[in-house]
C-alpha positions in Angstrom: -3.6 -17.0 3.9 -0.5 -18.6 3.5 1.3 -19.8 0.1 3.9 -22.4 1.1 7.1 -22.6 -0.6 8.5 -25.8 -1.9 11.8 -25.3 0.0 10.7 -26.9 3.5 14.1 -27.8 4.7 13.6 -30.6 7.2 13.5 -34.3 7.6 10.2 -36.1 7.0 8.0 -36.0 10.0 9.8 -32.9 11.4 8.6 -31.0 8.6 4.9 -31.8 9.5 5.2 -30.7 13.0 6.8 -27.6 12.1 4.6 -26.9 9.4 1.6 -27.5 11.7 2.8 -24.9 14.1 3.2 -22.2 11.4 -0.3 -23.1 10.1 -1.5 -22.6 13.6 0.1 -19.2 14.0 -1.5 -18.1 10.8 -4.9 -19.4 11.8 -4.6 -17.4 15.1 -3.9 -20.3 17.5 -0.8 -19.2 19.3 1.9 -22.1 19.3 4.5 -23.0 21.8 6.4 -20.1 21.1 4.5 -17.0 22.0 4.2 -14.0 19.4 5.8 -10.6 20.2 4.3 -9.0 17.4 2.6 -9.4 13.9 3.3 -8.6 10.6 0.6 -7.6 8.0 1.2 -7.6 4.3 0.0 -4.4 3.0 1.2 -5.2 -0.6 3.1 -8.0 -2.5 4.6 -10.9 -0.4 6.8 -11.7 2.3 8.9 -14.8 3.0 9.3 -16.4 6.5 12.1 -18.6 7.5 11.3 -20.1 10.9 13.6 -22.8 11.9 13.1 -25.5 9.0 10.4 -23.9 7.6 10.0 -21.6 4.6 6.7 -20.0 3.9 5.6 -17.3 1.6 2.9 -15.1 3.0 0.4 -12.7 1.2 -1.7 -11.9 4.4 -0.5 -11.7 7.9 1.6 -13.9 10.6 2.6 -13.5 14.1 6.3 -12.7 14.8 8.4 -15.3 16.9 11.7 -15.1 18.4 14.3 -15.9 15.7 12.2 -15.4 12.9 14.1 -14.1 9.6 11.7 -12.2 7.1 12.3 -11.2 3.5 10.0 -8.9 1.5 9.5 -9.2 -2.4 10.0 -6.7 -5.0 7.2 -4.1 -4.8 6.2 -5.2 -1.4 5.2 -3.5 1.8 4.3 -4.5 5.4 3.1 -3.2 8.6 4.5 -4.6 12.0 2.7 -4.1 15.3 4.7 -4.9 18.4 3.3 -6.4 21.9 4.8 -6.9 25.2 7.4 -4.6 26.2 7.3 -2.7 23.0 3.4 -2.7 22.9 2.1 0.3 20.9 5.1 0.6 18.8 5.2 -0.5 15.1 7.4 -0.5 11.9 6.9 -0.3 8.1 9.1 -2.6 5.8 9.5 -1.8 2.3 10.4 -3.9 -0.7 13.6 -6.2 -0.9 14.3 -6.0 2.8 16.0 -8.6 4.8 16.0 -8.9 8.6 16.0 -10.8 11.8 13.7 -10.3 15.1 14.6 -11.2 18.7 12.1 -11.4 21.6 13.2 -9.2 24.3 11.3 -11.4 26.8 13.7 -14.2 25.9 16.9 -12.5 24.9 17.5 -9.3 26.9 20.9 -8.7 25.5 19.9 -8.8 21.7 18.4 -5.9 19.9 14.8 -6.6 18.6 15.7 -5.8 15.1 18.6 -6.7 13.0 18.5 -5.0 9.4 20.5 -7.1 7.0 19.3 -5.2 3.8 16.7 -2.8 2.5 14.9 -0.3 4.8 12.7 -0.4 7.8 10.9 2.5 9.5 10.3 2.4 13.3 7.8 4.2 15.3 8.3 3.5 19.0 6.5 4.6 22.1 9.4 4.3 24.4 12.4 1.7 24.3 13.9 1.6 28.0 16.1 -1.6 27.6 19.8 -1.0 28.0 20.5 -2.3 24.5 20.4 -0.8 21.0 16.9 -1.2 19.7 18.1 -2.2 16.0 21.6 -3.6 14.5 22.8 -3.3 11.1 25.9 -4.8 9.6 27.8 -1.6 10.6 25.9 0.4 13.1 23.7 -0.1 16.3 20.7 2.4 16.7 19.6 3.6 20.1 16.5 5.7 20.4 14.5 7.7 22.8 11.0 7.2 21.8 11.1 8.3 18.3 10.3 7.7 14.7 13.1 6.9 12.3 14.2 5.4 9.0 17.2 2.9 8.6 18.5 2.2 5.2 21.1 -0.9 4.4 21.8 -0.2 0.7 25.5 -1.4 1.0 27.3 -3.8 2.9 29.7 -1.5 4.7 27.1 1.6 5.1 23.9 2.2 7.0 22.0 5.6 6.4 19.6 7.1 8.8 16.6 9.6 8.4 15.2 11.0 11.6 11.3 11.7 11.5 10.5 12.5 15.0 12.6 12.6 18.3 16.2 11.8 18.5 18.5 8.7 17.3 22.1 7.9 17.9 23.8 5.5 15.8 27.3 4.1 16.5 29.6 2.4 14.4 30.0 -1.4 15.5 33.7 -1.7 14.7 34.6 1.7 15.8 32.5 2.8 19.0 34.2 6.2 19.1 32.2 7.0 15.7 28.8 8.0 16.3 26.0 10.3 14.9 22.9 11.9 16.3 20.1 12.9 14.3 16.8 14.9 14.8 13.6 15.6 12.8 14.2 15.5 9.1 17.8 15.0 9.4 20.0 12.5 7.3 23.0 10.8 8.3 25.0 7.7 7.7 27.6 5.2 9.2 30.4 4.0 6.9 32.6 1.1 7.9 36.0 2.7 9.1 35.1 6.3 8.5 34.3 9.3 10.9 30.6 10.3 10.0 30.0 13.6 8.9 27.6 15.9 10.4 23.8 15.3 9.7 22.2 17.2 6.9 18.7 18.4 6.5 16.7 15.9 4.2 15.8 17.8 1.0 12.1 17.8 -0.5 12.9 15.4 -3.4 13.9 12.6 -0.7 11.4 13.7 2.1 8.2 13.9 0.0 8.6 10.4 -1.8 9.7 8.9 1.8 6.2 9.9 3.4 4.4 7.6 0.8 6.8 4.6 0.7 7.1 4.6 4.5 3.5 5.8 5.3 1.6 3.8 7.9 -2.2 2.7 7.0 -4.3 5.8 7.4 -1.3 8.2 7.6 -1.0 11.4 5.6 2.5 12.6 5.6 4.9 12.0 8.5 3.0 12.4 11.9 -0.3 13.3 10.6 -3.4 11.1 10.3 -6.5 11.1 8.5 
């Protein structure tokens, strides 16, 4: 169910129309803008910013082009993607903020822009000639893989490879790039040449399997 915030940023009348569209989405009725994925709240709550509407969600909602999403403390959400990215999914942890773009409408944009927090993405394939994800400091290209991206501070992005191969490139210095494979950690820091990736130690790897686990998953790459 939806819990509506008191901060509905629109003029009278316009707010009612926009609110109706959001409520139709939450009820499973497609609005004018087609959904390209859905977000399911597994724990806590998520705030959705869509145009002039702000809504706090404790259940689920369809993702639409241009949505901005913020998860609360001690929250976790599961994203399932449709269309060109059907079969791909993501886990979003607490205190995370990101924007989404529909590839069907914007072939030049990355589907995800992570502004703060952490997202695990598991993709079947991604053939578009653009990075799958952007952060304030990096663009991330993938080859049908499973990985985590962290934005813990404004001028740095961290990456953990779970399976497959990812390549992260500095947005300001394209000559600075790093490639990571399974169970490797690396980072892009603004203005610095990245160091070689390192193996993720057990004290980080083991808790991550719980924090970023998909529903029904026991350990990375293992399902019940």
